[in-house]
N, C-alpha and C positions, 0 to 999 in steps of 0.2 A: 376258778373253778377248784372245785377239790374230783368232782371223778373227775376222769378219762375219756377223752371226747370216741366219736364210733371211730375215728384214725388212730385210736392209743394215741397220740397227741397230745396236751392239752392248750394248747393255740396252733394257729393257722402260722405266725410265726415260727412258736419250733418245729414244726412239719418243715417249712423251707428249712430253714435251717437245720435241722438231723439232714435229709433229704437230698438238697441241692434243688428242688422241683416245688413250683410257685404252689401255693394254694389257695382255693378258694376257698369262702365260709358255706358254699355249697357242700364238701365232703365232709362237716363237724355239724356233731350234734350240738346245734346251738341256739339256746333257745329264744324269742323273740320277744323285747320287755313291749310291753301297756306302757305308752307314751303320760303321764303325768302334770298335771301346770299346777301351781300354788296361785293366789292372790291373798295380798295385805291390805286391811286399810290400818296403816300404821297413824296412832295418834301419843303426845309425851304421855300418858295414864291407859294403853287399851294399845292390843293388839290384835284384831278382828285376821281369822285365816279359817282359807277354803281351799280345801286339795277337791281334781276332779280331774279326770281322763281327760287328754286333749282333743279324740275322735272320738265321732258323738259325748256331749261332756255328758259324762256323771259323775253327780256330786257324791267324793270316799271318805269325807269325810270334816270338819271343820266346829270351830270354834271362835274360846276370845280366853285371851290371858292378860292377864291385869299388871301394871307395874306395876308399884310403892310410891307414897306421894314425894318421896323425895324427886324420883324422875329422874335417875344417875344413867351411866352407861353401863353396868354392873347390873343396873333389875331391868333393865331392854337387851340384855346379853342371854340372865338368865330366860324371859319369855321368847326370842330367839329358840334358844336350845332343844328348850319344850316343841316347840313348834317345830325344830329339825326333830327332832323324838319324835315326830306323828308321820311327816312324812320318812321317815326309815322305818315304821311299824305299818304303812300304807303299802309302802314301797318291795317291802318281805312276799306281804299278806296278797298284792295285785300282783306279783311278779312283776314293777313297774321302777320305771328309771325318770328321777325329773329332766324334766328337757328345758323349763321355762318360770321367769315368774313375776308377778307381776303388781304395782306398788299404785297406790292412789298416789302422784303429786301432790305435796300440799295447798294446803287452801287458806288464798292469803285476804284475808278479807279485813275489818274492821282491825281489829285489835293486832297491834304486832305479837306485840310479845307471844301471843300463840301462833304468830303463824310464825316466828323466828324457834319456838320450842317442836313447834310439826315440825318441817324445815328438817330440823338434826335430829330427830326421833327416825325418820324414814329414813334419812343416810348414813345414821347408825348399823338399822335394817337392812339396809338395801348393799351394806360393807361388808355384814355381818350371813348375807344369806351367797356372796361373789362369794367369800373368803372359806366355806360352806361344802359351795358349787361352781367350781371353776367354771363347766363348763356352760355355763347354761346361762341367756343373756336376758335384762330383767328391763323392763318393760315398764314403762308408766304411763301415765293414766291421770289426763284432767277427769274430774266427778263427771261432765259433762257429757266426755267425749266415754265410758267403760256404761253409762247408761242407755247415753242411743244408742253403740255398740249394739246393747241386749236390749232392745225397746222398749225404754219405760219409759217413764218422764225426767227431764234434764231436771227437777225444781223439787222442793219438800222430801222431807225422810220415808214418809208412808208407801213410796211404788215399790223400795230399793225392797224395800222386807216382806208388801206383799210376794215379789215377785222370788225371792225365794224362799216363801213355802212351798213354793210346787216345785223347790228342792231337797226344801227341810218342815216338813210339815209342827204347825206350834214356835216357829220359832220366835222371840220375842227380840234377840240383841240388835242393834243396830248396827253393828260393828259385822259383826259375826254375818247378815245380810248380806253388807257392806262388799268384803269378801266375797262373798259364795259371789255379787255383783262381778269385780273384778274378773275373779276367773275364771266365768261365763266369755265377761268380753274377752281377754287375754285368748282361749280356747274357741274364739269364731278369729279372731286377729290370725292365728295360727296356723287355721285351717284353711283361712283368706291366701294364704302364704308373708305373708306381710312379716 
């Protein structure tokens, strides 16, 4: 913090060190932070993302980052940096702190190569998230798990899109819609104390 707090000391630790007395946060003009969560729908070529408040979920920002056709690590890192920059913008605007990230687990279907590329992409982005925010927990959700948590059909693509439109009218991007659903499921999971 750049401004000195009400006691004239920049932190409770400095106060306790300087005075020899224990300090409580009540003695300081410490601003309260809004807790935010981020949900990610990661695939080899696209990363849908959404940022919401943790309590009483409210969509603050969402979008989709496109990864180059070569699907290399650098491209996913650049996409993550764009998402991280948006988290920073939302944090400043809302006076918020990110507390958790939710990621949809890889879908293992009939195509092994697609499943492997999906798992690699998810692992890359999860590692970038942990490196960026070492204090957060990353929660993984199976597709049916996050859909069930927000009360929509566990099958098909239209239910998440229709549900996400209640948060963002006119939304047509499936990855962004899934990310909104994942973020909402994460906020509800944290509200239940999990």
